[in-house]
C-alpha positions in Angstrom: 17.4 -5.5 -14.8 20.2 -8.0 -14.8 22.1 -10.2 -17.2 20.7 -13.8 -17.1 22.9 -15.5 -19.7 25.2 -15.1 -22.6 25.0 -17.5 -25.6 28.0 -18.8 -27.3 27.8 -20.9 -30.5 30.1 -23.9 -30.2 31.4 -26.5 -32.6 31.4 -29.5 -30.3 29.0 -29.4 -27.3 30.7 -32.2 -25.3 34.1 -30.6 -25.7 32.8 -27.2 -24.6 30.9 -28.7 -21.6 34.2 -30.4 -20.6 36.1 -27.2 -20.9 33.8 -25.1 -18.9 33.2 -27.7 -16.2 36.5 -29.5 -15.9 38.9 -26.6 -16.8 37.0 -23.5 -15.4 35.1 -25.4 -12.7 31.6 -24.4 -13.7 28.6 -26.7 -13.2 26.5 -28.2 -15.9 23.1 -26.7 -15.0 20.8 -28.2 -17.6 20.7 -29.4 -21.2 18.0 -29.2 -23.9 17.8 -31.2 -27.1 15.9 -29.8 -30.1 16.4 -32.3 -32.9 13.5 -30.9 -35.0 15.1 -27.5 -34.9 18.6 -29.0 -35.3 20.3 -27.6 -32.2 21.3 -28.6 -28.7 21.9 -26.4 -25.6 23.9 -26.7 -22.4 23.8 -24.1 -19.7 26.9 -23.8 -17.5 27.8 -21.5 -14.6 28.9 -21.1 -11.0 25.3 -20.8 -9.9 21.8 -20.5 -11.4 19.6 -17.7 -12.5 18.5 -15.3 -11.2 21.3 -15.1 -8.6 24.1 -15.9 -11.1 24.5 -15.3 -14.8 24.9 -18.4 -16.9 26.6 -19.3 -20.2 24.3 -20.9 -22.8 26.4 -23.1 -25.1 24.6 -23.7 -28.4 25.5 -26.4 -30.8 23.8 -26.1 -34.2 23.8 -29.6 -35.6 26.3 -30.0 -38.4 28.2 -26.7 -37.8 31.7 -27.4 -36.3 33.2 -23.9 -36.4 32.3 -20.2 -36.5 34.0 -17.0 -37.7 34.8 -15.1 -34.6 34.4 -11.7 -36.2 35.9 -8.5 -34.8 33.1 -7.4 -32.4 33.2 -9.9 -29.6 35.8 -9.2 -26.9 35.7 -11.6 -24.0 33.9 -13.0 -21.0 35.3 -12.0 -17.6 35.4 -14.2 -14.5 36.5 -13.1 -11.0 39.0 -15.4 -9.2 40.7 -15.1 -5.8 44.2 -15.7 -7.2 44.9 -15.4 -10.9 48.3 -17.2 -10.6 46.7 -20.2 -8.8 43.8 -20.3 -11.2 46.2 -20.4 -14.2 48.2 -23.2 -12.7 45.0 -25.2 -12.2 43.8 -24.4 -15.7 47.1 -25.5 -17.3 47.0 -28.7 -15.2 43.6 -29.6 -16.7 44.6 -28.8 -20.3 43.5 -25.2 -20.6 45.2 -22.7 -22.9 46.5 -19.6 -21.1 46.9 -16.9 -23.8 48.0 -14.0 -21.6 50.1 -14.9 -18.6 49.0 -13.6 -15.2 50.2 -10.1 -14.2 49.1 -6.6 -13.7 47.1 -4.8 -16.5 49.3 -2.3 -18.3 49.3 1.0 -16.5 47.4 -0.4 -13.5 47.5 -2.8 -10.6 44.6 -5.2 -11.3 46.0 -8.7 -11.9 44.5 -10.4 -14.9 45.2 -13.3 -17.3 43.4 -14.6 -20.4 42.3 -18.2 -21.3 41.0 -19.3 -24.7 38.3 -21.9 -24.9 38.2 -24.7 -27.5 36.2 -22.5 -30.0 38.5 -19.5 -29.6 36.4 -17.4 -27.2 38.6 -15.3 -24.8 38.0 -15.5 -21.1 39.6 -12.9 -18.9 40.4 -13.9 -15.3 40.4 -10.9 -12.9 41.8 -11.2 -9.4 39.2 -10.1 -6.9 38.9 -10.0 -3.1 37.6 -13.3 -1.7 34.2 -11.7 -0.7 33.5 -10.5 -4.2 34.3 -13.8 -6.0 
């Protein structure tokens, strides 16, 4: 078994595609329009299934925001250098919500970014061969 994708409901599909492709550097993999069912999909990621997990961005026509609730935590992305990644994210208009640095009580370097819908994305510094 393996994770294939995670679905996020978004309030503006173009805005979310722009964030994940332009700010986080993912690729737009495919889109699907379902006007009769009143939703649109965009799949983004750093590669395609089954080798890489993808994010499915779902826009339900006419719904521009969602209650985040208290159960969802974050999505994690491995990066070679968290400090460099945060500089690039800031330069492209991204919102860093936890500055880069070691996790409390440990040595792993992390940072957090928030997407336009309020979803949290953790950046975790990893060795080059594991990113």
